[in-house]
Structure formats: structure tokens, C-alpha cells
VOTOR-41652 format. One record per atom (N, C-alpha, C): residue number from 1; residue in three letters; x, y, z. Coordinates in steps of 0.1 Angstrom, whole numbers, plus 5000, padded with zeros to 4 digits. Last residue first. Layout:
BEGIN
- NUM Ala X Y Z
...
END
This chain:
BEGIN
- 120 Thr 7293 1500 9062
- 120 Thr 7296 1510 9049
- 120 Thr 7298 1521 9051
- 119 Ser 7297 1475 9082
- 119 Ser 7292 1488 9080
- 119 Ser 7300 1493 9066
- 118 Glu 7284 1443 9082
- 118 Glu 7297 1452 9076
- 118 Glu 7291 1464 9076
- 117 Val 7271 1419 9107
- 117 Val 7270 1429 9092
- 117 Val 7277 1439 9093
- 116 Leu 7265 1391 9123
- 116 Leu 7277 1401 9115
- 116 Leu 7274 1409 9104
- 115 Trp 7242 1381 9122
- 115 Trp 7244 1393 9134
- 115 Trp 7254 1401 9127
- 114 Glu 7244 1361 9108
- 114 Glu 7228 1371 9110
- 114 Glu 7236 1383 9115
- 113 Ser 7264 1348 9112
- 113 Ser 7263 1355 9100
- 113 Ser 7251 1365 9100
- 112 Arg 7262 1335 9134
- 112 Arg 7270 1346 9135
- 112 Arg 7268 1350 9125
- 111 Gln 7241 1315 9124
- 111 Gln 7233 1323 9137
- 111 Gln 7244 1335 9136
- 110 Leu 7254 1302 9112
- 110 Leu 7244 1309 9105
- 110 Leu 7239 1320 9115
- 109 Gln 7273 1287 9128
- 109 Gln 7276 1296 9115
- 109 Gln 7267 1305 9110
- 108 Ala 7254 1277 9142
- 108 Ala 7262 1286 9150
- 108 Ala 7265 1293 9140
- 107 Arg 7246 1256 9126
- 107 Arg 7235 1266 9132
- 107 Arg 7244 1276 9137
- 106 Arg 7267 1242 9119
- 106 Arg 7260 1249 9107
- 106 Arg 7252 1263 9112
- 105 Arg 7272 1231 9140
- 105 Arg 7282 1237 9139
- 105 Arg 7278 1245 9126
- 104 Arg 7249 1215 9146
- 104 Arg 7252 1225 9152
- 104 Arg 7263 1235 9151
- 103 Val 7254 1199 9123
- 103 Val 7241 1203 9125
- 103 Val 7242 1218 9134
- 102 Arg 7277 1183 9133
- 102 Arg 7277 1192 9121
- 102 Arg 7268 1200 9122
- 101 Ile 7267 1170 9157
- 101 Ile 7278 1181 9160
- 101 Ile 7279 1191 9145
- 100 Leu 7251 1151 9146
- 100 Leu 7244 1165 9155
- 100 Leu 7253 1173 9157
- 99 Arg 7264 1133 9131
- 99 Arg 7256 1148 9123
- 99 Arg 7251 1156 9132
- 98 Trp 7280 1125 9153
- 98 Trp 7283 1133 9141
- 98 Trp 7278 1139 9131
- 97 Arg 7258 1112 9163
- 97 Arg 7269 1122 9170
- 97 Arg 7274 1130 9164
- 96 Phe 7251 1094 9147
- 96 Phe 7239 1104 9148
- 96 Phe 7249 1115 9154
- 95 Ala 7270 1078 9142
- 95 Ala 7268 1087 9132
- 95 Ala 7259 1095 9135
- 94 Ile 7270 1067 9166
- 94 Ile 7284 1075 9163
- 94 Ile 7278 1081 9153
- 93 Pro 7248 1054 9169
- 93 Pro 7250 1063 9176
- 93 Pro 7262 1071 9175
- 92 Ala 7254 1036 9147
- 92 Ala 7243 1042 9146
- 92 Ala 7243 1053 9159
- 91 Ala 7278 1020 9148
- 91 Ala 7279 1030 9141
- 91 Ala 7262 1038 9142
- 90 Phe 7273 1001 9172
- 90 Phe 7281 1010 9174
- 90 Phe 7282 1022 9165
- 89 Ala 7255 0985 9158
- 89 Ala 7253 0990 9173
- 89 Ala 7262 1001 9180
- 88 Leu 7268 0975 9140
- 88 Leu 7255 0982 9137
- 88 Leu 7252 0988 9149
- 87 Ala 7290 0962 9148
- 87 Ala 7292 0972 9139
- 87 Ala 7278 0981 9137
- 86 Pro 7278 0942 9162
- 86 Pro 7283 0953 9170
- 86 Pro 7283 0965 9159
- 85 Val 7266 0929 9136
- 85 Val 7259 0931 9151
- 85 Val 7267 0942 9159
- 84 Ile 7286 0924 9118
- 84 Ile 7277 0932 9116
- 84 Ile 7271 0939 9130
- 83 Ile 7301 0904 9129
- 83 Ile 7306 0914 9131
- 83 Ile 7294 0923 9130
- 82 Trp 7290 0880 9119
- 82 Trp 7287 0882 9128
- 82 Trp 7292 0897 9137
- 81 Phe 7306 0874 9092
- 81 Phe 7294 0881 9092
- 81 Phe 7286 0885 9108
- 80 Trp 7323 0855 9100
- 80 Trp 7327 0865 9098
- 80 Trp 7317 0876 9098
- 79 Thr 7316 0830 9104
- 79 Thr 7313 0838 9114
- 79 Thr 7317 0850 9111
- 78 Thr 7330 0809 9083
- 78 Thr 7317 0807 9090
- 78 Thr 7311 0816 9098
- 77 Gly 7356 0816 9086
- 77 Gly 7351 0820 9075
- 77 Gly 7335 0818 9075
- 76 Ala 7363 0815 9110
- 76 Ala 7365 0827 9107
- 76 Ala 7359 0829 9092
- 75 Leu 7360 0785 9115
- 75 Leu 7352 0794 9120
- 75 Leu 7353 0808 9115
- 74 Phe 7382 0779 9095
- 74 Phe 7366 0774 9089
- 74 Phe 7358 0783 9099
- 73 Val 7405 0787 9105
- 73 Val 7398 0794 9094
- 73 Val 7384 0790 9093
- 72 Gly 7405 0771 9131
- 72 Gly 7402 0784 9130
- 72 Gly 7401 0791 9116
- 71 Thr 7404 0743 9119
- 71 Thr 7393 0749 9126
- 71 Thr 7393 0762 9127
- 70 Glu 7433 0746 9108
- 70 Glu 7420 0745 9098
- 70 Glu 7407 0747 9102
- 69 Tyr 7447 0748 9131
- 69 Tyr 7445 0760 9121
- 69 Tyr 7435 0758 9113
- 68 Ser 7433 0736 9161
- 68 Ser 7441 0736 9149
- 68 Ser 7438 0745 9142
- 67 Arg 7418 0737 9186
- 67 Arg 7433 0742 9183
- 67 Arg 7441 0740 9174
- 66 Ser 7394 0722 9198
- 66 Ser 7404 0719 9188
- 66 Ser 7418 0722 9182
- 65 Ala 7388 0740 9220
- 65 Ala 7389 0725 9221
- 65 Ala 7397 0718 9209
- 64 Trp 7390 0766 9211
- 64 Trp 7400 0761 9221
- 64 Trp 7397 0747 9222
- 63 Trp 7371 0762 9191
- 63 Trp 7386 0768 9187
- 63 Trp 7393 0762 9199
- 62 Ile 7348 0760 9206
- 62 Ile 7351 0750 9196
- 62 Ile 7363 0751 9190
- 61 Leu 7347 0782 9222
- 61 Leu 7351 0769 9230
- 61 Leu 7354 0762 9218
- 60 Phe 7342 0806 9205
- 60 Phe 7357 0803 9211
- 60 Phe 7360 0792 9220
- 59 Val 7322 0799 9194
- 59 Val 7329 0797 9186
- 59 Val 7345 0798 9193
- 58 Thr 7306 0801 9218
- 58 Thr 7307 0789 9213
- 58 Thr 7317 0787 9205
- 57 Ala 7310 0828 9220
- 57 Ala 7314 0821 9234
- 57 Ala 7316 0806 9228
- 56 Met 7296 0842 9201
- 56 Met 7309 0840 9202
- 56 Met 7319 0831 9213
- 55 Lys 7270 0834 9207
- 55 Lys 7278 0827 9196
- 55 Lys 7293 0825 9193
- 54 Phe 7265 0847 9232
- 54 Phe 7268 0834 9232
- 54 Phe 7271 0825 9219
- 53 Ala 7266 0870 9221
- 53 Ala 7280 0871 9232
- 53 Ala 7277 0852 9232
- 52 Phe 7246 0874 9203
- 52 Phe 7259 0877 9197
- 52 Phe 7273 0872 9208
- 51 Leu 7222 0870 9221
- 51 Leu 7227 0859 9211
- 51 Leu 7242 0861 9203
- 50 Ile 7229 0893 9236
- 50 Ile 7230 0879 9242
- 50 Ile 7234 0869 9235
- 49 Trp 7223 0913 9218
- 49 Trp 7236 0911 9225
- 49 Trp 7240 0896 9233
- 48 Leu 7200 0910 9216
- 48 Leu 7207 0907 9202
- 48 Leu 7219 0904 9207
- 47 Phe 7185 0909 9235
- 47 Phe 7187 0897 9229
- 47 Phe 7194 0896 9220
- 46 Ala 7185 0938 9236
- 46 Ala 7195 0930 9248
- 46 Ala 7195 0915 9244
- 45 Trp 7176 0949 9214
- 45 Trp 7190 0949 9218
- 45 Trp 7193 0940 9227
- 44 Ala 7149 0940 9226
- 44 Ala 7153 0936 9212
- 44 Ala 7170 0938 9209
- 43 Ala 7150 0956 9247
- 43 Ala 7145 0941 9247
- 43 Ala 7151 0937 9236
- 42 Gly 7149 0982 9238
- 42 Gly 7157 0978 9247
- 42 Gly 7159 0962 9248
- 41 His 7129 0995 9224
- 41 His 7137 0988 9218
- 41 His 7150 0980 9224
- 40 Asp 7096 1001 9231
- 40 Asp 7110 1001 9235
- 40 Asp 7118 0990 9229
- 39 His 7078 1021 9211
- 39 His 7080 1009 9216
- 39 His 7096 1009 9226
- 38 Glu 7048 1044 9209
- 38 Glu 7064 1044 9211
- 38 Glu 7066 1028 9218
- 37 Asp 7021 1043 9210
- 37 Asp 7029 1042 9196
- 37 Asp 7047 1042 9200
- 36 Ser 7015 1053 9230
- 36 Ser 7011 1042 9225
- 36 Ser 7016 1037 9215
- 35 Arg 7035 1076 9247
- 35 Arg 7027 1073 9239
- 35 Arg 7021 1056 9235
- 34 Arg 7038 1077 9287
- 34 Arg 7041 1076 9270
- 34 Arg 7031 1071 9262
- 33 Pro 7038 1108 9302
- 33 Pro 7030 1097 9299
- 33 Pro 7039 1092 9287
- 32 Pro 7070 1121 9319
- 32 Pro 7056 1122 9312
- 32 Pro 7053 1106 9305
- 31 Glu 7064 1110 9360
- 31 Glu 7075 1109 9343
- 31 Glu 7060 1111 9333
- 30 Asp 7069 1131 9381
- 30 Asp 7060 1125 9375
- 30 Asp 7071 1123 9363
- 29 Arg 7084 1148 9399
- 29 Arg 7090 1135 9398
- 29 Arg 7078 1124 9388
- 28 Asp 7074 1175 9398
- 28 Asp 7087 1171 9390
- 28 Asp 7088 1157 9391
- 27 Thr 7036 1169 9397
- 27 Thr 7051 1173 9402
- 27 Thr 7060 1169 9392
- 26 Arg 7004 1178 9391
- 26 Arg 7017 1169 9382
- 26 Arg 7028 1177 9393
- 25 Arg 6975 1172 9403
- 25 Arg 6984 1184 9401
- 25 Arg 6994 1172 9400
- 24 Arg 6953 1157 9383
- 24 Arg 6956 1159 9395
- 24 Arg 6970 1167 9391
- 23 Ser 6913 1153 9372
- 23 Ser 6930 1156 9371
- 23 Ser 6934 1160 9383
- 22 Pro 6898 1123 9364
- 22 Pro 6898 1136 9372
- 22 Pro 6917 1140 9371
- 21 Val 6888 1120 9330
- 21 Val 6895 1115 9343
- 21 Val 6902 1125 9351
- 20 Ala 6864 1108 9311
- 20 Ala 6868 1123 9317
- 20 Ala 6879 1116 9330
- 19 Pro 6868 1085 9284
- 19 Pro 6862 1091 9296
- 19 Pro 6871 1099 9305
- 18 Pro 6870 1097 9252
- 18 Pro 6876 1089 9260
- 18 Pro 6870 1092 9272
- 17 Pro 6840 1097 9225
- 17 Pro 6853 1101 9234
- 17 Pro 6858 1093 9246
- 16 Val 6840 1077 9201
- 16 Val 6833 1071 9212
- 16 Val 6843 1084 9220
- 15 Pro 6830 1075 9165
- 15 Pro 6843 1076 9177
- 15 Pro 6835 1085 9189
- 14 Pro 6802 1058 9153
- 14 Pro 6810 1070 9155
- 14 Pro 6819 1070 9167
- 13 Arg 6807 1027 9142
- 13 Arg 6801 1035 9149
- 13 Arg 6809 1045 9149
- 12 Thr 6800 1003 9116
- 12 Thr 6809 1012 9115
- 12 Thr 6800 1023 9130
- 11 Gly 6786 0980 9109
- 11 Gly 6797 0977 9115
- 11 Gly 6808 0989 9117
- 10 Pro 6769 0993 9080
- 10 Pro 6772 0983 9091
- 10 Pro 6781 0978 9096
- 9 Pro 6770 1026 9072
- 9 Pro 6768 1016 9068
- 9 Pro 6769 1005 9083
- 8 Met 6741 1049 9083
- 8 Met 6758 1047 9082
- 8 Met 6759 1032 9078
- 7 Pro 6717 1073 9061
- 7 Pro 6721 1057 9073
- 7 Pro 6739 1055 9075
- 6 Pro 6724 1106 9067
- 6 Pro 6723 1095 9060
- 6 Pro 6725 1079 9070
- 5 Ala 6704 1124 9091
- 5 Ala 6717 1119 9088
- 5 Ala 6718 1109 9079
- 4 Thr 6676 1144 9079
- 4 Thr 6680 1134 9088
- 4 Thr 6697 1130 9084
- 3 Val 6654 1171 9081
- 3 Val 6669 1165 9075
- 3 Val 6670 1156 9089
- 2 Ala 6620 1171 9084
- 2 Ala 6630 1173 9091
- 2 Ala 6644 1164 9080
- 1 Met 6598 1198 9073
- 1 Met 6605 1185 9070
- 1 Met 6616 1184 9078
END
């Protein structure tokens, strides 16, 4: 009596292994292969910076053309939230570095406490 596998549901296939790629010797000049789930956020940040610069240039030109106190107050009241873009852009790396310094300080403290044993 032969045992067979149960039938597979329609539309499903077993995973197919990737084709064999001939290997070559890697050198130091080779960059590591990028994973498919890594995304390049540089384009998004470039877009935001261009948008921010265009907005600030437009606000400046409007203020310069009118040169009135009321226009300045109106522009300040309607564009204050645009400060969020550079604040986020600069806060994230600063927060990362601050946390990195604290973690390294704590790690050094733990390593010192591991080796500083008082003799009795």
C-alpha cells in the first residue's frame, strides 16, 4: 500500500528554490548586497527638503512684496507648523546620538564593575 501526499488546494504551489548562481570571489571593493526589504529614504527626505525650501521662499517673497505688519502676522500664523519638518529632521539624529552616548556610558560602567572586585 503506497502512501501519497494529500492534494494541495488550488492555486498553491510548493516553494521553488532560487536558481544556482555561479559564485565568484568577493573583493573589498564589492558592496554588500542590498536586501529587498531595505528602502531608500533619501528620496523622501530630498522631497521634503525641496518642499520646505519652496514654501519658505514663497513666504519670503510674499512678505517682501507686501512689507506690511499684517501680512507678516498672517504669514506667521499660517506657516508656523512648517517648523515641524526641520525639527523632525534634526531631532531624530540628535536623539539617536544622545541615546548612543548613554548606552555606551552604561556599557563601560558595567564592564568596569565586572572587573573591579574588592579584595577582603
